[in-house]
N, C-alpha and C positions, 0 to 999 in steps of 0.2 A: 118538442123533445128531440125528435130526429133531425130537426132543423137547427138545433143548437150547434155550436162550433166544437170541433175536436179539442181545442185548447182548454175547454171547460172540464174535460174528463181525462186528459192524457196525464201520464206520469212525466213530470218535468225534469227529473234528474235520474234517468234510468242507469242501471249498471251497463257499462260499455266495455268493450275489449279493443285491443289494438291489432292491426294486421300482423305485427311482428311477434305477438305473444305465441307461446307454444301451445299445442293442443292439450298438453298435460295441465298447463296453467288454467286454460279455459275450462277444462273439465272440472277442476277444483272450484272455480268461480261459479259454474252452473250448479254444482252440488251444494255449495255454501249458501247460495241465494235462491235455490229451488227454481232455476230457470229452465226453459225449454228452447228459448231463442234469445239472441242478444245482438244489438247493433255493433258493427265494427266501425270504429271512428279513428280518424287520423287528423290531427290539427283542427278538431272541431267539425270536420266534414265527414258525412256518411260515406263509407267505402263499400259497405255490404252488410250482410246479416250472416250469422252462423247459428246453427240449430243443433239440438241433440241428434237429430237424424243425420246431419252432416258428419258429426263426430262418429256416430255408430257406423255409418256407411264407409267412412275412411278407415276405421279400425278393422272392419270386416274384410276390406279389400287390400290391406297393407300390413306389413309387419310394423309393430310399434317402433317409431323412431323419435327420440327426444328432440330432434331438430325440426320436426314437422311443425309448420306455422299455420296460424289462422288463415293467412292469405292463400294458402295452398288448397283450402277446402271450403272457404266461405262462398256464399252466393253473392255475385257481383251485380246481378240484375235483380233489383229489388223494387217492388211496388211500394210507393211511399205516398204520404198525404201531407198537406200543410195544416198549420194550426187553425186556419180559417175554414177548412173543409167541414162539411156537416157530419154529425154523428151518424146520420143515415147513410152517408157515403161509406164510412168505415164499416158499418153493419153489412152493407151490400157487398163490399170486398171480402169480408169474413165469410160470407155465404158461399164463396168459391171453394172454401175448405182446404186450400193449399197452405195456409199459414194462420197463425193466431196472434201475431204481433205486427203492427204497422209502424215503421219509423215515421216520425213527424219532423219535417224539415222546412226551412224557409227557402226562398228563391235562390239562395247561394249554396244550397245543399248542406247547410249547417244543421246538425241534429238539435232539435228543440225539445224532443221527448219521444215517447212511444205511447201508442194506444193498443190495448189488447181486446180480444173478444170478450174477456171477462169484464173489462171496464165498461163496455157497451151494455152487457147484461146487468151489471150492478147499477149503472145509471138508470136504465129503464125500470128496473125493479124499484129503486128508491123513488122514482117519479110516481109510479103506480101505487106502491105500498111504502109510505115513508117509515112505518114502524113494522118491520117483519115480525111474524109470530114465531116462526121456527128459526133457530140458530141466529139470533140477532147479532151475536159477536162476529159472525162471518160477513156482515154487511156494513161494517163501520168504515 
């Protein structure tokens, strides 16, 4: 189970944002999609990640400016994994507790998907308990 590949559990078509989008637009995207973090992609390449914490921290320290862009606040140094990495590798990275989403990229840094800590938990639970007793609708 932990030796299975990340590509087996990743979200292959995640919500993405552009470095040139405004923080106002991204906030709306986060709210609409119930996101806490999101890959920043330009021409298919991963440029960084933006999180609700980044948005909060920026708004706390700055007067709201409609011209503020994602590229002004995104994290450019991002830990990422490949589709062939093991689920256990993702789980180990999540144990660091600094993030809950890992972008999945190929060797050309092209975004192929994302894997979340919830994906790992759901995958592990389904392997151990194929038919959950409590809240089965949450595990589909």
